[in-house]
C-alpha atoms as one frame of an Amber mdcrd trajectory, in Angstrom:
protein
   2.136   3.462 -20.968   4.539   0.518 -21.229   5.491  -1.792 -18.385   9.102
  -0.872 -19.151   8.369   2.778 -18.371   7.052   1.891 -14.911   9.954  -0.436
 -14.155  12.436   2.232 -15.203  11.066   4.462 -12.433  11.750   1.730  -9.882
  15.139   0.626 -11.145  16.673   4.006 -11.918  19.761   4.356  -9.664  19.305
   6.160  -6.367  21.422   9.266  -5.901  23.400   8.471  -2.760  24.045  12.183
  -2.190  20.339  12.752  -1.562  18.999  12.287   1.949  16.008   9.940   1.885
  15.961   8.993   5.572  12.824  11.058   6.191  10.945   8.332   4.298  11.632
   5.832   7.095   8.969   7.407   9.303   5.776   9.374   8.872   3.034  10.986
  10.936  -0.238   9.134  11.256  -3.430  10.787  12.518  -4.731  10.374  16.041
  -6.947   7.305  15.890 -10.404   6.747  17.337 -10.726   4.688  20.512 -11.514
   1.582  18.446  -8.340   2.062  16.385 -10.075   3.394  13.295  -8.992   6.505
  11.440 -11.180   9.580  12.048 -12.842  11.470   9.220 -11.427  14.738  10.500
  -7.752  14.208  11.157  -5.408  15.604  13.752  -1.704  14.803  13.703  -0.819
  11.944  16.015   2.306   9.884  16.630   5.181   9.165  14.249   5.245   5.668
  12.799   8.773   4.338  12.291   9.514   1.691   9.669  12.943   1.020  11.172
  11.282  -1.537  13.443  11.110  -3.825  10.393  14.891  -3.868   9.830  16.868
  -6.350  11.914  20.411  -5.299  10.969  22.334  -2.306   9.579  22.402  -4.007
   6.177  18.672  -4.570   6.206  18.137  -0.958   7.233  20.045   0.092   4.112
  17.873  -2.265   2.080  14.749  -0.778   3.658  15.858   2.739   2.825  16.508
   1.742  -0.773  13.094   0.065  -0.949  11.093   3.026   0.346  13.108   5.472
  -1.759  12.259   3.626  -4.954   8.633   2.920  -4.017   8.166   6.551  -3.006
   9.512   7.575  -6.403   6.914   5.305  -7.997   3.876   6.600  -6.070   4.803
  10.178  -6.902   5.279   9.246 -10.557   1.831   7.597 -10.590   0.320  10.750
  -9.096   1.954  12.810 -11.833   0.788  10.484 -14.624  -2.772   9.839 -13.439
  -3.571  12.783 -11.125  -4.819  10.326  -8.479  -5.264  12.023  -5.111  -3.941
   9.205  -2.888  -1.786   6.143  -3.522  -0.202   3.887  -0.898   1.747   0.613
  -0.858   1.443  -1.793   2.086   3.340  -4.972   2.981   2.073  -7.617   5.370
   3.812  -8.525   8.613   2.189 -11.543  10.221  -1.361 -10.527  11.034  -1.154
  -6.892   9.970  -0.698  -4.717   6.900   1.901  -1.966   7.215   1.931   1.157
   5.049   5.428   1.631   3.641   4.986   4.566   1.262   2.159   6.828   0.187
   1.376  10.049  -1.595  -1.482  12.179  -0.259  -2.999  13.020   3.107  -1.822
  11.280   6.283  -3.564   8.029   7.116  -3.455   5.012   9.413  -0.205   3.018
   9.365  -1.501  -0.497  10.138  -4.516  -2.618   9.261  -5.253  -5.978  10.942
  -5.502  -9.115   8.809  -8.288 -11.088  10.460 -11.747 -12.413   9.454 -13.571
 -10.031  11.802 -12.298  -7.099   9.723 -13.587  -8.420   6.394 -16.751  -6.347
   6.738 -14.915  -3.259   7.971 -11.922  -2.752   5.697 -11.425  -3.022   1.934
  -7.680  -3.361   2.564  -8.244  -6.416   4.754 -10.741  -7.898   2.323  -8.363
  -7.528  -0.630  -5.452  -9.277   1.070  -7.594 -12.083   2.498  -9.636 -12.736
  -0.645  -6.656 -12.245  -3.006  -8.568 -10.095  -5.465  -8.870  -6.427  -6.315
 -11.838  -4.257  -5.365 -13.020  -1.207  -7.249 -15.600   1.145  -5.788 -16.512
   3.722  -8.463 -18.795   5.680  -6.127 -18.401   5.188  -2.369 -21.647   7.062
  -1.671 -23.584   4.394  -3.585 -21.496   1.437  -2.417 -23.482  -1.294  -0.675
 -20.915  -3.346   1.211 -17.918  -3.124   3.532 -16.054   0.128   3.307 -13.559
   1.766   5.632 -14.128   5.506   5.291 -11.318   7.651   6.655 -11.715  10.694
   4.419 -15.057  12.339   3.680 -13.693  13.707   0.393 -12.978  10.278  -1.102
 -15.488   9.323  -3.801 -13.822   6.361  -5.538 -11.282   3.712  -4.542  -9.271
   0.938  -6.186  -7.382  -1.581  -4.051  -5.235  -4.423  -5.453  -3.323  -7.372
  -3.951   0.433  -7.804  -4.460   1.602 -11.389  -5.032   4.961 -13.065  -4.524
   6.340 -15.546  -7.108   4.572 -18.438  -5.343   1.172 -16.776  -5.618   0.881
 -15.731  -1.990  -0.376 -12.256  -1.176   2.416 -10.219   0.407   0.746  -6.826
   0.447  -1.598  -4.458  -1.306  -1.673  -1.073  -2.913  -4.586   1.271  -2.448
  -5.590   4.340  -4.419  -8.344   6.839  -3.754  -9.684   9.922  -5.431 -12.122
  12.738  -4.715 -13.903  12.226  -8.050 -16.625   9.668  -8.766 -15.700   6.982
 -11.333 -12.139   8.296 -11.409 -10.568   4.898 -12.123 -12.952   3.854 -14.917
 -10.424   4.773 -17.612  -7.348   3.883 -15.538  -8.222   0.576 -13.902  -6.543
  -1.661 -16.486  -3.324   0.364 -16.375  -3.198   0.361 -12.561  -4.342  -3.176
 -11.775  -2.268  -4.805 -14.523   0.852  -2.828 -15.449   1.427  -0.966 -12.183
   0.661  -4.113 -10.187   3.007  -6.225 -12.332   5.835  -3.695 -12.034   5.557
  -3.631  -8.231   5.576  -7.442  -8.071   8.616  -7.725 -10.355  10.472  -5.122
  -8.317   9.687  -6.699  -4.937  10.552 -10.203  -6.144  14.289  -9.541  -6.320
  14.734  -6.617  -3.961  17.240  -7.471  -1.166  14.937  -6.186   1.573  12.300
  -8.722   0.546  14.644 -11.609  -0.261  16.315 -11.191   3.138  12.965 -11.656
   4.817  12.298 -14.690   2.665   8.565 -14.024   3.016   8.764 -15.662   6.457
   6.975 -12.726   8.042   3.943 -13.340   5.839   1.324 -15.651   7.320  -0.354
 -17.677   4.549  -3.011 -18.969   6.963  -4.287 -15.413   7.431  -5.285 -15.194
   3.775  -7.956 -17.866   3.821 -11.384 -16.297   4.383 -13.789 -18.385   6.481
 -16.092 -20.693   4.527
């Protein structure tokens, strides 16, 4: 699969006659008392991404962003058969899930050293490197388990043009070693396409990366 093919999914014009506003919010499961996601999920509150748009123009930009990213995650599901794929952007000291394909999941993850041993998502954004767990049942290390069916996971950082981490994307599957044959495609071409797309998207350029906190990405010595 060529990088061009992935970019064409993102840059194909959006049909303005289609209603994509449902993508601006989604249901997350009821969380445990400590804020973690339960293994057995029950529908909870609706998480609204509109809180991250500060003007009518930026709301339009946000809608365009999630429409195109949603198109991408569904295309990746079709091409790879991966069970779950989500894209997160950072806002200060938290990661926010913008789009996903698969079962409902937690909307926010904290970016803080105390979560390094609890969450792969947090570890990836703070250490600025991808993590691949081919078999979660045999994994000896930090792992945030929110679905008993998940058997393998690949999580990758998303960089801005200056080399700062501005988000992550996470993919999970119910099959052991699922990403063995797909890891290079996902962590190189898919990752590069997302970074190219975000670099010049008006929603991101309007923010100017000011909502990203570079100090949060330095793990303790």
